[in-house]
N, C-alpha and C positions, 0 to 999 in steps of 0.2 A: 312857244310856252305850253302848246299843248303835248308836243313830243317830249319835253321836259316832265310835265306831268305824268305821261305815260310811263316813260322809263322810270319814274318815283315808283309808280306803282306795281310796275313789273318787280324793280327791286324789293318793295315790301312785301309782295307774294313769295318771291323765293326764300325771303328770311323766314317767312310764316311757315311755307313748307319743310324747311330746313330744321324749325323749331319742333313743327309735329314729328319728323321724323327722328329727331333726337329724343323727344318724349315718347314715341312709341319704344324706341329702342331701350330706354332706360325703364319703361314700365314692363317690357319683358326681360328685362335683365333682372327685375325685383322678383325673382323667384328663390328657393330655398334647395338645401340639400338636407335629407333626413337620413339619418344613418343608426345603427345600433347591433348589439349582439342578441342572439335568442340562446337562452341555456335554462335550464332548470335543475334544482337541486334535489336527488333522490333521498329518501328516508335513510338509505346506507350511507349517504355523505357524498357518493358518486356525482359529478356535473356531466350532464348530458347537453350537449351543443346542438342546435337546431339545424344540422346540414339541410340545404335545399329545401327549407321550408318555405312556403310561398306567405308573402307579406303581401298586403292589399290596403289602400288608401281610400277611405268612403267618405266624400264630403258631406258633411252633417246638414245638409238641406231639409227644410219644412217636409218635402215630400218624402225624403228618406226616413225622416224621424217618425211621421206617421204610419209609412207603411212597417216599420220595426214594432211601433206600439201596438198596431193590430195583429201582428203577428205573434207578439208575446201575450196579448190578451187572448188569443185562439188557442195558444198552447196551454193556457192556465186551465181555459175552460173543458178543452179535450182531456186533459189530466183527470180534472176534478171529475168527470162523468166515467173515466175508465176506474179510479178508485173506489168510486161509489159501487161499480159492477164487482169488482174486486172484494170490499167490505161485505157486501150482501152474499157473495159467496161464501165467506169466511164465516158470517152469523150461521147460515143455513148448515155449513158443515159441523157446527157447535151444537145447533139444535140437533142435527142427524146424530150426532156422537150421544145426544142424551137420551132420544128414543131409543137406540140401541140398548144403551145401559140399562135403562128402564126395562126393556122387553126381555132383556138376558136374566136381570133380578129376579123377573115374575115368572119365567120359565124355570129358573133354578129352585124357586120355592115350589111352583109345581111338582117336578120332579121329586123334592124331597119328601113331599106329602105323597105321592103315589108310590114312592118307595116305601114309605111307612105302613101304608095299606097293603101293600103286596107281599111285604114280609110277615104282616098279622093273617092275610088270607092262606098264605102257603105254610103256617104253622098247624099241624095237625095234632088235633085234641087227643085222639088216641094214636099212639106211636104206631100200632099195628093197622091203622086204616092206610090206604093209599092217597097220596096227595098229587099224584102225578097231573090231574086235570087243573089243580089250582097254580101248579108250578107252570105248566104249560102256557096258561093264561096270563101269568105273570111275565114269562119271558117274552112273550109275543106285545104285550104293553112295553115293555123296557125297549124292544126294537122299535118300536114306534115313536116312542120318544125322542131314540137316538136319531131315527131319519127324522124327523122334525128340527132337532137340534142342527143337523147337517144342513138341511134346506135353509134354516134360519140364518145359519153363518154364512153360507153363500149367498142368501139374498142380502145379506148387511155388507159383505165383501163387495159386491157388485154395485150397490149404493156409494159405498166409499169411495170405489174408484171413479165413479161418474162424477162425485161431487168435487174429488180431487182433480180431474179434469177439467171440470168449469174454473176452479181457483187458477191452475195453471194458464188457461186461455185466458183469463181475466190478467194474470200477470203477465203474460205475453203482450196483451193489449196495451199494457202500460208502457212496456219497453219498445212495442213498433210505435207508439205516438211519439215518444221521446225521439227516434231514430229518426222519424218523419219529421219533425219539426226541427232537429238539427240541419238536417240536410236542406231543409226549405230556407232556413236561418243563413246558411253559407251561400246557397244560391243566390239571395238577395243582396248580400254583401258583395258578390262577386259581379252580379248586375249593375249594382250601383257605383262599383270602384270606376276611380278615374288612373288609377296607378296600380300595377300588379307585377312584383319583383320577385325573385328566389334569393334567399340566403346562399353563401358560398359554403364551400366545406367546412368551414370553422364555424359556420352560425352567423356571419356578418352580413348584415342587408346594408343596402345604399340605395335609397330613393333620390335622383336629380330632377331637377326642373320642377320642383313642386311649387304649385301657386301658394301665394299666401289664402290663409282661410282656417276655418275648424274642419276638422276629420276625426275619422275613427280608424284608428289602426289597428288592422286585424290579421291573426296568424293563429294556426292549429298545429300543434307539434304532438305527434304520436310516439310514446315512449312505453314499448311492449303494450299493455293494457291499459295504458292510461292516453286519454286525451287532453291536451292541455290545451285551452284556446283564451286568446286574448281579444278585448273589444275595446282598446284605450282611448278615450278622448283627447286630442292634441289639437294644438293651436299652431301653423305654420306662419312662422315670420320670417323676415330676410334671413340670408345667410346659412350657416350651417347648425343644425340642430342634432341632438344625441337623446334616440329614445331607446333603453333596452327592454327585451320582453324576457322575463324572467319570474321566477315562482313567486316573487314578491307583488307583483303587478297583474298576475295572470287573473282573468275575470272574464266570464261569460254568463249572461243572465239566464240563460236558458238551464244552465248547469245549477244556479243556485235555486232555481225553480223545483229542477228535477229531483234534487236532494230530498225535497219532501214528501215525493212518490214513490221512489226508488225503494223495491223492498228486498 
């Protein structure tokens, strides 16, 4: 009786282990295949295919979502502060231009008055009298005004150049901030990814054995000077799924923010 009970128990264990193995096998098999084409249509109408473009899948975990949220917030804050510096430089340039205009107008008025006085001073009441002294004095004063004008214009040119350099530096600070955060964002996506593949020469990508769940599908396609990026939310289910990356669904949050600050 005891032997029979032990045998039944062992048989039950074998069936349990078999069922667990089958369940594990089925669970492992419950993965999906994701594929699609990468292409963009140019303004000319030409279609460019994303040959060898890297495609990555990032699980939409709470940890990743928080990191992305923090990165976007930092990007907005940094861009806002650099734009303030640029706007201030522009305002100072306008103020400087106004000062130069006022100074030049005042100098021109002074010159007209001085020229009138010199003309009267060099007019001899007696045609037989010598006006040499008056003419010489007027000539010296004219040269003095000319030197002052040259110095003023040189000073103004220097101030304009200095101000333009400040504007250029502020503009470059904005561009540098955008480049830095773009690189940081792509680095975060790569570090958080579970699958990284490359499209073939026709721009076709295939990701196999993708576990079910919610992801972000990311890719970057450089066409001449255009950088097209995707960060498409997708839910992976059993079986085969298709997600093309095209001009229609291209979206990159940092690009949307950058448009407000690109000069």
